[in-house]
TIVO-2410 file (N, C-alpha, C; in nm, 3 decimals):
# residues 182
REC num residu      c1      c2      c3 atome chaine
REC   1      M   1.701  -9.408  13.581     N      A
REC   1      M   1.757  -9.278  13.550    CA      A
REC   1      M   1.866  -9.244  13.653     C      A
REC   2      T   1.972  -9.186  13.603     N      A
REC   2      T   2.084  -9.148  13.688    CA      A
REC   2      T   2.101  -8.998  13.682     C      A
REC   3      R   2.124  -8.934  13.797     N      A
REC   3      R   2.153  -8.791  13.800    CA      A
REC   3      R   2.299  -8.771  13.762     C      A
REC   4      V   2.320  -8.684  13.666     N      A
REC   4      V   2.452  -8.657  13.611    CA      A
REC   4      V   2.477  -8.506  13.617     C      A
REC   5      Y   2.600  -8.469  13.647     N      A
REC   5      Y   2.640  -8.329  13.646    CA      A
REC   5      Y   2.749  -8.312  13.541     C      A
REC   6      L   2.728  -8.214  13.454     N      A
REC   6      L   2.820  -8.185  13.345    CA      A
REC   6      L   2.879  -8.046  13.363     C      A
REC   7      S   3.004  -8.030  13.325     N      A
REC   7      S   3.067  -7.899  13.317    CA      A
REC   7      S   3.074  -7.861  13.171     C      A
REC   8      L   3.026  -7.740  13.138     N      A
REC   8      L   3.032  -7.689  13.001    CA      A
REC   8      L   3.113  -7.562  13.000     C      A
REC   9      G   3.197  -7.547  12.898     N      A
REC   9      G   3.277  -7.426  12.885    CA      A
REC   9      G   3.304  -7.394  12.740     C      A
REC  10      S   3.326  -7.265  12.714     N      A
REC  10      S   3.356  -7.218  12.579    CA      A
REC  10      S   3.442  -7.093  12.588     C      A
REC  11      N   3.542  -7.083  12.499     N      A
REC  11      N   3.618  -6.959  12.491    CA      A
REC  11      N   3.647  -6.917  12.347     C      A
REC  12      L   3.574  -6.975  12.253     N      A
REC  12      L   3.585  -6.936  12.112    CA      A
REC  12      L   3.447  -6.910  12.055     C      A
REC  13      G   3.437  -6.814  11.966     N      A
REC  13      G   3.310  -6.788  11.900    CA      A
REC  13      G   3.210  -6.720  11.993     C      A
REC  14      D   3.082  -6.736  11.961     N      A
REC  14      D   2.974  -6.679  12.043    CA      A
REC  14      D   2.950  -6.775  12.158     C      A
REC  15      R   3.022  -6.754  12.267     N      A
REC  15      R   3.022  -6.847  12.379    CA      A
REC  15      R   2.882  -6.873  12.434     C      A
REC  16      L   2.804  -6.768  12.453     N      A
REC  16      L   2.669  -6.783  12.507    CA      A
REC  16      L   2.582  -6.865  12.413     C      A
REC  17      A   2.586  -6.835  12.285     N      A
REC  17      A   2.506  -6.909  12.187    CA      A
REC  17      A   2.547  -7.056  12.183     C      A
REC  18      L   2.676  -7.083  12.193     N      A
REC  18      L   2.723  -7.222  12.192    CA      A
REC  18      L   2.673  -7.298  12.314     C      A
REC  19      L   2.681  -7.236  12.431     N      A
REC  19      L   2.633  -7.302  12.553    CA      A
REC  19      L   2.482  -7.322  12.548     C      A
REC  20      R   2.408  -7.223  12.501     N      A
REC  20      R   2.262  -7.237  12.488    CA      A
REC  20      R   2.227  -7.350  12.391     C      A
REC  21      T   2.297  -7.354  12.279     N      A
REC  21      T   2.269  -7.458  12.180    CA      A
REC  21      T   2.300  -7.596  12.235     C      A
REC  22      A   2.409  -7.608  12.308     N      A
REC  22      A   2.444  -7.738  12.368    CA      A
REC  22      A   2.335  -7.783  12.464     C      A
REC  23      V   2.288  -7.693  12.550     N      A
REC  23      V   2.182  -7.729  12.644    CA      A
REC  23      V   2.054  -7.764  12.568     C      A
REC  24      Q   2.024  -7.690  12.463     N      A
REC  24      Q   1.904  -7.720  12.383    CA      A
REC  24      Q   1.915  -7.858  12.318     C      A
REC  25      Q   2.032  -7.893  12.270     N      A
REC  25      Q   2.050  -8.026  12.211    CA      A
REC  25      Q   2.031  -8.135  12.316     C      A
REC  26      L   2.076  -8.111  12.437     N      A
REC  26      L   2.051  -8.206  12.545    CA      A
REC  26      L   1.901  -8.215  12.574     C      A
REC  27      R   1.834  -8.101  12.578     N      A
REC  27      R   1.689  -8.099  12.604    CA      A
REC  27      R   1.611  -8.172  12.495     C      A
REC  28      D   1.658  -8.163  12.373     N      A
REC  28      D   1.587  -8.225  12.260    CA      A
REC  28      D   1.604  -8.377  12.256     C      A
REC  29      A   1.700  -8.430  12.328     N      A
REC  29      A   1.725  -8.574  12.327    CA      A
REC  29      A   1.615  -8.648  12.405     C      A
REC  30      D   1.568  -8.757  12.351     N      A
REC  30      D   1.462  -8.836  12.416    CA      A
REC  30      D   1.510  -8.901  12.544     C      A
REC  31      D   1.638  -8.930  12.554     N      A
REC  31      D   1.690  -9.004  12.668    CA      A
REC  31      D   1.769  -8.918  12.765     C      A
REC  32      V   1.742  -8.788  12.765     N      A
REC  32      V   1.805  -8.695  12.857    CA      A
REC  32      V   1.698  -8.598  12.906     C      A
REC  33      Q   1.694  -8.576  13.036     N      A
REC  33      Q   1.605  -8.476  13.093    CA      A
REC  33      Q   1.691  -8.373  13.166     C      A
REC  34      V   1.700  -8.253  13.111     N      A
REC  34      V   1.776  -8.146  13.175    CA      A
REC  34      V   1.696  -8.098  13.296     C      A
REC  35      I   1.759  -8.099  13.412     N      A
REC  35      I   1.695  -8.057  13.536    CA      A
REC  35      I   1.715  -7.908  13.559     C      A
REC  36      T   1.838  -7.863  13.553     N      A
REC  36      T   1.869  -7.722  13.573    CA      A
REC  36      T   2.010  -7.693  13.524     C      A
REC  37      A   2.043  -7.567  13.521     N      A
REC  37      A   2.179  -7.523  13.488    CA      A
REC  37      A   2.216  -7.411  13.584     C      A
REC  38      S   2.343  -7.405  13.615     N      A
REC  38      S   2.393  -7.299  13.704    CA      A
REC  38      S   2.394  -7.166  13.630     C      A
REC  39      P   2.413  -7.058  13.704     N      A
REC  39      P   2.444  -6.931  13.638    CA      A
REC  39      P   2.576  -6.946  13.560     C      A
REC  40      L   2.600  -6.852  13.472     N      A
REC  40      L   2.723  -6.852  13.393    CA      A
REC  40      L   2.833  -6.776  13.465     C      A
REC  41      Y   2.955  -6.824  13.451     N      A
REC  41      Y   3.072  -6.762  13.511    CA      A
REC  41      Y   3.174  -6.732  13.403     C      A
REC  42      E   3.238  -6.617  13.417     N      A
REC  42      E   3.354  -6.580  13.334    CA      A
REC  42      E   3.476  -6.633  13.408     C      A
REC  43      S   3.557  -6.714  13.339     N      A
REC  43      S   3.669  -6.781  13.404    CA      A
REC  43      S   3.799  -6.756  13.330     C      A
REC  44      E   3.897  -6.716  13.408     N      A
REC  44      E   4.031  -6.697  13.356    CA      A
REC  44      E   4.083  -6.830  13.301     C      A
REC  45      P   4.149  -6.829  13.184     N      A
REC  45      P   4.204  -6.956  13.134    CA      A
REC  45      P   4.293  -7.020  13.240     C      A
REC  46      W   4.275  -7.148  13.260     N      A
REC  46      W   4.344  -7.219  13.367    CA      A
REC  46      W   4.491  -7.238  13.339     C      A
REC  47      E   4.523  -7.256  13.214     N      A
REC  47      E   4.662  -7.275  13.174    CA      A
REC  47      E   4.684  -7.197  13.046     C      A
REC  48      D   4.803  -7.146  13.030     N      A
REC  48      D   4.836  -7.076  12.908    CA      A
REC  48      D   4.902  -7.173  12.810     C      A
REC  49      E   4.872  -7.150  12.684     N      A
REC  49      E   4.933  -7.228  12.579    CA      A
REC  49      E   5.080  -7.190  12.570     C      A
REC  50      P   5.171  -7.288  12.565     N      A
REC  50      P   5.313  -7.254  12.553    CA      A
REC  50      P   5.338  -7.160  12.434     C      A
REC  51      G   5.414  -7.056  12.458     N      A
REC  51      G   5.446  -6.961  12.352    CA      A
REC  51      G   5.342  -6.854  12.333     C      A
REC  52      R   5.237  -6.852  12.413     N      A
REC  52      R   5.131  -6.754  12.399    CA      A
REC  52      R   5.108  -6.686  12.534     C      A
REC  53      A   5.101  -6.555  12.533     N      A
REC  53      A   5.075  -6.482  12.657    CA      A
REC  53      A   4.932  -6.508  12.703     C      A
REC  54      G   4.913  -6.511  12.834     N      A
REC  54      G   4.780  -6.535  12.888    CA      A
REC  54      G   4.678  -6.435  12.839     C      A
REC  55      S   4.720  -6.312  12.814     N      A
REC  55      S   4.628  -6.208  12.769    CA      A
REC  55      S   4.579  -6.232  12.625     C      A
REC  56      E   4.647  -6.322  12.553     N      A
REC  56      E   4.607  -6.351  12.415    CA      A
REC  56      E   4.493  -6.452  12.408     C      A
REC  57      Q   4.464  -6.520  12.516     N      A
REC  57      Q   4.359  -6.622  12.515    CA      A
REC  57      Q   4.234  -6.566  12.582     C      A
REC  58      R   4.122  -6.582  12.515     N      A
REC  58      R   3.995  -6.532  12.565    CA      A
REC  58      R   3.949  -6.611  12.687     C      A
REC  59      W   3.884  -6.543  12.781     N      A
REC  59      W   3.831  -6.608  12.900    CA      A
REC  59      W   3.719  -6.705  12.862     C      A
REC  60      Y   3.700  -6.802  12.949     N      A
REC  60      Y   3.594  -6.902  12.929    CA      A
REC  60      Y   3.463  -6.852  12.988     C      A
REC  61      L   3.356  -6.901  12.930     N      A
REC  61      L   3.224  -6.890  12.988    CA      A
REC  61      L   3.192  -7.032  13.034     C      A
REC  62      N   3.166  -7.050  13.164     N      A
REC  62      N   3.147  -7.184  13.222    CA      A
REC  62      N   3.015  -7.195  13.296     C      A
REC  63      C   2.966  -7.319  13.302     N      A
REC  63      C   2.846  -7.349  13.380    CA      A
REC  63      C   2.845  -7.498  13.411     C      A
REC  64      V   2.750  -7.538  13.495     N      A
REC  64      V   2.724  -7.678  13.524    CA      A
REC  64      V   2.578  -7.706  13.492     C      A
REC  65      V   2.553  -7.821  13.430     N      A
REC  65      V   2.418  -7.865  13.396    CA      A
REC  65      V   2.390  -7.996  13.469     C      A
REC  66      A   2.273  -8.002  13.534     N      A
REC  66      A   2.228  -8.125  13.599    CA      A
REC  66      A   2.124  -8.189  13.509     C      A
REC  67      L   2.136  -8.320  13.490     N      A
REC  67      L   2.040  -8.391  13.407    CA      A
REC  67      L   2.018  -8.532  13.460     C      A
REC  68      D   1.909  -8.592  13.416     N      A
REC  68      D   1.881  -8.732  13.443    CA      A
REC  68      D   1.882  -8.806  13.311     C      A
REC  69      T   1.940  -8.926  13.311     N      A
REC  69      T   1.948  -9.005  13.188    CA      A
REC  69      T   1.959  -9.153  13.221     C      A
REC  70      P   1.903  -9.238  13.133     N      A
REC  70      P   1.926  -9.382  13.147    CA      A
REC  70      P   2.051  -9.427  13.070     C      A
REC  71      L   2.113  -9.335  12.995     N      A
REC  71      L   2.230  -9.371  12.915    CA      A
REC  71      L   2.345  -9.415  13.004     C      A
REC  72      P   2.412  -9.524  12.969     N      A
REC  72      P   2.534  -9.560  13.043    CA      A
REC  72      P   2.642  -9.454  13.018     C      A
REC  73      P   2.740  -9.446  13.105     N      A
REC  73      P   2.843  -9.341  13.095    CA      A
REC  73      P   2.911  -9.332  12.957     C      A
REC  74      R   2.951  -9.443  12.899     N      A
REC  74      R   3.020  -9.440  12.770    CA      A
REC  74      R   2.929  -9.384  12.661     C      A
REC  75      E   2.803  -9.425  12.659     N      A
REC  75      E   2.709  -9.373  12.559    CA      A
REC  75      E   2.685  -9.224  12.580     C      A
REC  76      L   2.675  -9.183  12.706     N      A
REC  76      L   2.656  -9.040  12.734    CA      A
REC  76      L   2.778  -8.961  12.687     C      A
REC  77      L   2.898  -9.011  12.715     N      A
REC  77      L   3.019  -8.942  12.671    CA      A
REC  77      L   3.021  -8.930  12.518     C      A
REC  78      D   2.984  -9.036  12.448     N      A
REC  78      D   2.979  -9.031  12.302    CA      A
REC  78      D   2.877  -8.927  12.254     C      A
REC  79      R   2.763  -8.919  12.321     N      A
REC  79      R   2.661  -8.819  12.286    CA      A
REC  79      R   2.716  -8.679  12.308     C      A
REC  80      L   2.784  -8.657  12.418     N      A
REC  80      L   2.841  -8.526  12.448    CA      A
REC  80      L   2.947  -8.487  12.346     C      A
REC  81      R   3.027  -8.581  12.307     N      A
REC  81      R   3.129  -8.553  12.203    CA      A
REC  81      R   3.064  -8.518  12.070     C      A
REC  82      G   2.953  -8.584  12.041     N      A
REC  82      G   2.879  -8.550  11.919    CA      A
REC  82      G   2.829  -8.407  11.921     C      A
REC  83      I   2.781  -8.361  12.037     N      A
REC  83      I   2.737  -8.222  12.051    CA      A
REC  83      I   2.856  -8.128  12.034     C      A
REC  84      E   2.967  -8.159  12.100     N      A
REC  84      E   3.088  -8.076  12.086    CA      A
REC  84      E   3.128  -8.065  11.939     C      A
REC  85      D   3.133  -8.178  11.871     N      A
REC  85      D   3.175  -8.179  11.730    CA      A
REC  85      D   3.078  -8.101  11.642     C      A
REC  86      A   2.949  -8.118  11.666     N      A
REC  86      A   2.848  -8.048  11.587    CA      A
REC  86      A   2.857  -7.896  11.605     C      A
REC  87      L   2.908  -7.853  11.719     N      A
REC  87      L   2.920  -7.711  11.748    CA      A
REC  87      L   3.062  -7.658  11.725     C      A
REC  88      G   3.138  -7.730  11.645     N      A
REC  88      G   3.266  -7.679  11.598    CA      A
REC  88      G   3.389  -7.714  11.678     C      A
REC  89      R   3.378  -7.805  11.772     N      A
REC  89      R   3.496  -7.845  11.850    CA      A
REC  89      R   3.596  -7.912  11.757     C      A
REC  90      V   3.718  -7.865  11.761     N      A
REC  90      V   3.827  -7.925  11.684    CA      A
REC  90      V   3.925  -7.983  11.784     C      A
REC  91      R   3.953  -8.111  11.767     N      A
REC  91      R   4.048  -8.178  11.856    CA      A
REC  91      R   4.183  -8.181  11.784     C      A
REC  92      S   4.274  -8.101  11.835     N      A
REC  92      S   4.404  -8.088  11.769    CA      A
REC  92      S   4.490  -8.211  11.792     C      A
REC  93      A   4.586  -8.225  11.703     N      A
REC  93      A   4.681  -8.336  11.714    CA      A
REC  93      A   4.783  -8.301  11.822     C      A
REC  94      G   4.862  -8.399  11.858     N      A
REC  94      G   4.966  -8.375  11.957    CA      A
REC  94      G   4.943  -8.455  12.083     C      A
REC  95      T   5.027  -8.428  12.178     N      A
REC  95      T   5.018  -8.501  12.304    CA      A
REC  95      T   4.895  -8.456  12.383     C      A
REC  96      P   4.848  -8.541  12.473     N      A
REC  96      P   4.735  -8.497  12.557    CA      A
REC  96      P   4.766  -8.368  12.633     C      A
REC  97      E   4.887  -8.352  12.680     N      A
REC  97      E   4.924  -8.231  12.752    CA      A
REC  97      E   4.916  -8.109  12.662     C      A
REC  98      A   4.964  -8.120  12.538     N      A
REC  98      A   4.958  -8.008  12.444    CA      A
REC  98      A   4.813  -7.974  12.409     C      A
REC  99      R   4.726  -8.074  12.398     N      A
REC  99      R   4.586  -8.051  12.363    CA      A
REC  99      R   4.511  -7.980  12.475     C      A
REC 100      R   4.559  -7.990  12.599     N      A
REC 100      R   4.493  -7.922  12.711    CA      A
REC 100      R   4.489  -7.772  12.694     C      A
REC 101      F   4.587  -7.718  12.623     N      A
REC 101      F   4.599  -7.574  12.609    CA      A
REC 101      F   4.514  -7.516  12.497     C      A
REC 102      A   4.459  -7.600  12.413     N      A
REC 102      A   4.389  -7.552  12.294    CA      A
REC 102      A   4.257  -7.483  12.330     C      A
REC 103      P   4.234  -7.363  12.276     N      A
REC 103      P   4.105  -7.299  12.294    CA      A
REC 103      P   3.996  -7.386  12.231     C      A
REC 104      R   3.872  -7.370  12.276     N      A
REC 104      R   3.766  -7.455  12.223    CA      A
REC 104      R   3.633  -7.383  12.215     C      A
REC 105      T   3.559  -7.418  12.111     N      A
REC 105      T   3.424  -7.365  12.099    CA      A
REC 105      T   3.336  -7.420  12.210     C      A
REC 106      L   3.357  -7.548  12.244     N      A
REC 106      L   3.275  -7.611  12.344    CA      A
REC 106      L   3.350  -7.728  12.406     C      A
REC 107      D   3.343  -7.735  12.537     N      A
REC 107      D   3.401  -7.847  12.611    CA      A
REC 107      D   3.295  -7.894  12.709     C      A
REC 108      I   3.262  -8.023  12.705     N      A
REC 108      I   3.165  -8.080  12.798    CA      A
REC 108      I   3.231  -8.197  12.869     C      A
REC 109      D   3.233  -8.191  13.001     N      A
REC 109      D   3.292  -8.298  13.082    CA      A
REC 109      D   3.187  -8.354  13.177     C      A
REC 110      I   3.191  -8.485  13.197     N      A
REC 110      I   3.107  -8.549  13.298    CA      A
REC 110      I   3.178  -8.532  13.432     C      A
REC 111      L   3.114  -8.463  13.524     N      A
REC 111      L   3.172  -8.444  13.657    CA      A
REC 111      L   3.135  -8.560  13.748     C      A
REC 112      F   3.006  -8.587  13.757     N      A
REC 112      F   2.954  -8.697  13.839    CA      A
REC 112      F   2.850  -8.773  13.758     C      A
REC 113      Y   2.850  -8.904  13.774     N      A
REC 113      Y   2.747  -8.991  13.715    CA      A
REC 113      Y   2.689  -9.070  13.832     C      A
REC 114      G   2.583  -9.015  13.893     N      A
REC 114      G   2.532  -9.073  14.016    CA      A
REC 114      G   2.644  -9.074  14.119     C      A
REC 115      A   2.653  -9.183  14.193     N      A
REC 115      A   2.761  -9.199  14.291    CA      A
REC 115      A   2.868  -9.294  14.239     C      A
REC 116      E   2.864  -9.320  14.109     N      A
REC 116      E   2.958  -9.416  14.051    CA      A
REC 116      E   3.100  -9.362  14.045     C      A
REC 117      V   3.194  -9.455  14.054     N      A
REC 117      V   3.335  -9.426  14.035    CA      A
REC 117      V   3.378  -9.509  13.916     C      A
REC 118      I   3.422  -9.441  13.812     N      A
REC 118      I   3.458  -9.507  13.687    CA      A
REC 118      I   3.598  -9.466  13.649     C      A
REC 119      S   3.684  -9.563  13.629     N      A
REC 119      S   3.819  -9.536  13.584    CA      A
REC 119      S   3.843  -9.624  13.464     C      A
REC 120      G   3.809  -9.569  13.348     N      A
REC 120      G   3.821  -9.644  13.225    CA      A
REC 120      G   3.940  -9.597  13.145     C      A
REC 121      P   3.924  -9.601  13.015     N      A
REC 121      P   4.029  -9.548  12.928    CA      A
REC 121      P   4.054  -9.400  12.962     C      A
REC 122      D   4.158  -9.344  12.903     N      A
REC 122      D   4.197  -9.207  12.934    CA      A
REC 122      D   4.083  -9.106  12.924     C      A
REC 123      D   3.983  -9.132  12.844     N      A
REC 123      D   3.879  -9.033  12.822    CA      A
REC 123      D   3.756  -9.049  12.911     C      A
REC 124      L   3.753  -9.145  13.002     N      A
REC 124      L   3.637  -9.163  13.088    CA      A
REC 124      L   3.679  -9.190  13.232     C      A
REC 125      H   3.679  -9.084  13.311     N      A
REC 125      H   3.707  -9.092  13.455    CA      A
REC 125      H   3.599  -9.014  13.528     C      A
REC 126      V   3.526  -9.083  13.613     N      A
REC 126      V   3.417  -9.022  13.688    CA      A
REC 126      V   3.430  -9.066  13.833     C      A
REC 127      P   3.424  -8.973  13.927     N      A
REC 127      P   3.416  -8.828  13.911    CA      A
REC 127      P   3.536  -8.774  13.832     C      A
REC 128      H   3.514  -8.659  13.771     N      A
REC 128      H   3.621  -8.596  13.694    CA      A
REC 128      H   3.744  -8.581  13.783     C      A
REC 129      L   3.860  -8.619  13.731     N      A
REC 129      L   3.981  -8.625  13.812    CA      A
REC 129      L   4.025  -8.492  13.872     C      A
REC 130      L   3.995  -8.381  13.805     N      A
REC 130      L   4.047  -8.252  13.850    CA      A
REC 130      L   3.940  -8.158  13.906     C      A
REC 131      L   3.818  -8.206  13.921     N      A
REC 131      L   3.711  -8.114  13.961    CA      A
REC 131      L   3.736  -8.050  14.096     C      A
REC 132      A   3.798  -8.119  14.189     N      A
REC 132      A   3.821  -8.064  14.324    CA      A
REC 132      A   3.929  -7.957  14.325     C      A
REC 133      E   3.999  -7.937  14.213     N      A
REC 133      E   4.108  -7.839  14.205    CA      A
REC 133      E   4.070  -7.715  14.125     C      A
REC 134      R   3.949  -7.709  14.073     N      A
REC 134      R   3.915  -7.605  13.976    CA      A
REC 134      R   3.795  -7.522  14.020     C      A
REC 135      A   3.819  -7.394  14.041     N      A
REC 135      A   3.712  -7.303  14.080    CA      A
REC 135      A   3.607  -7.291  13.970     C      A
REC 136      F   3.649  -7.295  13.843     N      A
REC 136      F   3.553  -7.280  13.735    CA      A
REC 136      F   3.456  -7.397  13.727     C      A
REC 137      V   3.487  -7.507  13.794     N      A
REC 137      V   3.395  -7.620  13.805    CA      A
REC 137      V   3.318  -7.614  13.936     C      A
REC 138      L   3.387  -7.594  14.047     N      A
REC 138      L   3.323  -7.600  14.178    CA      A
REC 138      L   3.224  -7.487  14.204     C      A
REC 139      R   3.253  -7.366  14.156     N      A
REC 139      R   3.160  -7.254  14.183    CA      A
REC 139      R   3.024  -7.279  14.119     C      A
REC 140      P   3.016  -7.311  13.989     N      A
REC 140      P   2.882  -7.338  13.934    CA      A
REC 140      P   2.822  -7.468  13.987     C      A
REC 141      L   2.904  -7.568  14.018     N      A
REC 141      L   2.852  -7.692  14.074    CA      A
REC 141      L   2.789  -7.666  14.211     C      A
REC 142      A   2.849  -7.578  14.290     N      A
REC 142      A   2.794  -7.544  14.421    CA      A
REC 142      A   2.660  -7.472  14.409     C      A
REC 143      D   2.636  -7.407  14.297     N      A
REC 143      D   2.507  -7.341  14.275    CA      A
REC 143      D   2.394  -7.442  14.257     C      A
REC 144      V   2.424  -7.557  14.198     N      A
REC 144      V   2.317  -7.655  14.169    CA      A
REC 144      V   2.318  -7.775  14.262     C      A
REC 145      A   2.432  -7.804  14.326     N      A
REC 145      A   2.439  -7.924  14.412    CA      A
REC 145      A   2.541  -7.905  14.525     C      A
REC 146      P   2.519  -7.807  14.613     N      A
REC 146      P   2.618  -7.779  14.717    CA      A
REC 146      P   2.638  -7.894  14.816     C      A
REC 147      D   2.538  -7.975  14.837     N      A
REC 147      D   2.547  -8.083  14.935    CA      A
REC 147      D   2.577  -8.219  14.873     C      A
REC 148      L   2.604  -8.221  14.744     N      A
REC 148      L   2.643  -8.345  14.677    CA      A
REC 148      L   2.776  -8.392  14.733     C      A
REC 149      E   2.783  -8.518  14.773     N      A
REC 149      E   2.907  -8.571  14.830    CA      A
REC 149      E   2.990  -8.640  14.723     C      A
REC 150      H   3.116  -8.605  14.718     N      A
REC 150      H   3.211  -8.668  14.627    CA      A
REC 150      H   3.229  -8.812  14.673     C      A
REC 151      P   3.211  -8.912  14.585     N      A
REC 151      P   3.212  -9.051  14.628    CA      A
REC 151      P   3.348  -9.108  14.669     C      A
REC 152      T   3.457  -9.040  14.641     N      A
REC 152      T   3.587  -9.091  14.686    CA      A
REC 152      T   3.655  -8.998  14.784     C      A
REC 153      L   3.620  -8.870  14.784     N      A
REC 153      L   3.679  -8.776  14.878    CA      A
REC 153      L   3.594  -8.762  15.004     C      A
REC 154      Y   3.472  -8.812  15.000     N      A
REC 154      Y   3.380  -8.810  15.114    CA      A
REC 154      Y   3.361  -8.672  15.173     C      A
REC 155      T   3.347  -8.575  15.086     N      A
REC 155      T   3.323  -8.438  15.127    CA      A
REC 155      T   3.226  -8.376  15.028     C      A
REC 156      T   3.152  -8.275  15.071     N      A
REC 156      T   3.053  -8.215  14.983    CA      A
REC 156      T   3.117  -8.114  14.888     C      A
REC 157      V   3.042  -8.079  14.786     N      A
REC 157      V   3.087  -7.977  14.692    CA      A
REC 157      V   3.112  -7.846  14.767     C      A
REC 158      R   3.023  -7.811  14.858     N      A
REC 158      R   3.039  -7.688  14.937    CA      A
REC 158      R   3.171  -7.692  15.015     C      A
REC 159      Q   3.204  -7.805  15.075     N      A
REC 159      Q   3.329  -7.817  15.150    CA      A
REC 159      Q   3.449  -7.809  15.057     C      A
REC 160      L   3.441  -7.875  14.942     N      A
REC 160      L   3.550  -7.868  14.845    CA      A
REC 160      L   3.575  -7.724  14.802     C      A
REC 161      L   3.468  -7.651  14.777     N      A
REC 161      L   3.482  -7.511  14.737    CA      A
REC 161      L   3.545  -7.429  14.850     C      A
REC 162      G   3.505  -7.455  14.974     N      A
REC 162      G   3.560  -7.383  15.088    CA      A
REC 162      G   3.708  -7.409  15.111     C      A
REC 163      E   3.755  -7.526  15.069     N      A
REC 163      E   3.896  -7.564  15.088    CA      A
REC 163      E   3.980  -7.540  14.963     C      A
REC 164      L   3.921  -7.486  14.860     N      A
REC 164      L   3.986  -7.471  14.729    CA      A
REC 164      L   4.107  -7.378  14.735     C      A
REC 165      A   4.216  -7.419  14.672     N      A
REC 165      A   4.339  -7.339  14.667    CA      A
REC 165      A   4.361  -7.277  14.529     C      A
REC 166      D   4.266  -7.286  14.438     N      A
REC 166      D   4.278  -7.230  14.303    CA      A
REC 166      D   4.265  -7.078  14.310     C      A
REC 167      D   4.367  -7.006  14.261     N      A
REC 167      D   4.360  -6.860  14.266    CA      A
REC 167      D   4.325  -6.796  14.132     C      A
REC 168      H   4.278  -6.876  14.036     N      A
REC 168      H   4.233  -6.822  13.909    CA      A
REC 168      H   4.100  -6.748  13.929     C      A
REC 169      T   4.084  -6.639  13.858     N      A
REC 169      T   3.963  -6.559  13.872    CA      A
REC 169      T   3.845  -6.630  13.807     C      A
REC 170      V   3.737  -6.641  13.883     N      A
REC 170      V   3.609  -6.694  13.835    CA      A
REC 170      V   3.504  -6.600  13.891     C      A
REC 171      K   3.437  -6.527  13.802     N      A
REC 171      K   3.340  -6.427  13.848    CA      A
REC 171      K   3.206  -6.448  13.779     C      A
REC 172      P   3.098  -6.416  13.849     N      A
REC 172      P   2.966  -6.432  13.789    CA      A
REC 172      P   2.956  -6.350  13.660     C      A
REC 173      G   2.898  -6.411  13.558     N      A
REC 173      G   2.878  -6.341  13.432    CA      A
REC 173      G   2.754  -6.252  13.441     C      A
REC 174      A   2.749  -6.152  13.356     N      A
REC 174      A   2.635  -6.059  13.353    CA      A
REC 174      A   2.529  -6.115  13.258     C      A
REC 175      Y   2.470  -6.227  13.296     N      A
REC 175      Y   2.370  -6.295  13.215    CA      A
REC 175      Y   2.248  -6.326  13.302     C      A
REC 176      P   2.132  -6.340  13.241     N      A
REC 176      P   2.014  -6.377  13.321    CA      A
REC 176      P   2.035  -6.513  13.389     C      A
REC 177      A   1.974  -6.530  13.506     N      A
REC 177      A   1.988  -6.655  13.581    CA      A
REC 177      A   1.940  -6.775  13.500     C      A
REC 178      R   1.834  -6.758  13.421     N      A
REC 178      R   1.779  -6.867  13.340    CA      A
REC 178      R   1.827  -6.853  13.195     C      A
REC 179      W   1.955  -6.826  13.176     N      A
REC 179      W   2.016  -6.803  13.047    CA      A
REC 179      W   1.991  -6.915  12.948     C      A
REC 180      F   1.966  -7.036  12.997     N      A
REC 180      F   1.955  -7.155  12.912    CA      A
REC 180      F   1.813  -7.180  12.862     C      A
REC 181      E   1.718  -7.098  12.903     N      A
REC 181      E   1.581  -7.115  12.858    CA      A
REC 181      E   1.549  -7.016  12.746     C      A
REC 182      D   1.452  -7.053  12.667     N      A
REC 182      D   1.410  -6.963  12.556    CA      A
REC 182      D   1.347  -6.836  12.607     C      A
***
């Protein structure tokens, strides 16, 4: 079993229900054991879609989920994409840069897969390439694994958060701490 940390986010539809359903689908899987989830954070959209004012895009609801799994990284990524798709994720056409701006019902990223460093095709990079630059990832990650050491930066999540230069607003959501449980 490998300890894995996932970032989950939603800014379309019933964000809380989508995140709860995603966690429940992970819990229902025979080959995944959900350990815990961070509190929920309301996060300012990181980038604005070209031609759209920032105020037109709804804020994200973000969290981090810790789990144990025997699934190899590629199989886990495929499973996560299946959950995204089942919950209404639409992957728009266009360049990868243009797709970054698209609002989404659900986005699940693998942040860490044990201490492994994986640089595969464009869709599988572990640790996540941008996690050290994003408050909406580091704040909830620090809630569940503050002393986790990044395997290539050789610094802890707590230290990364302390050195963070991201000025986007990320604030605790007004949700119960155990929002992901029945």
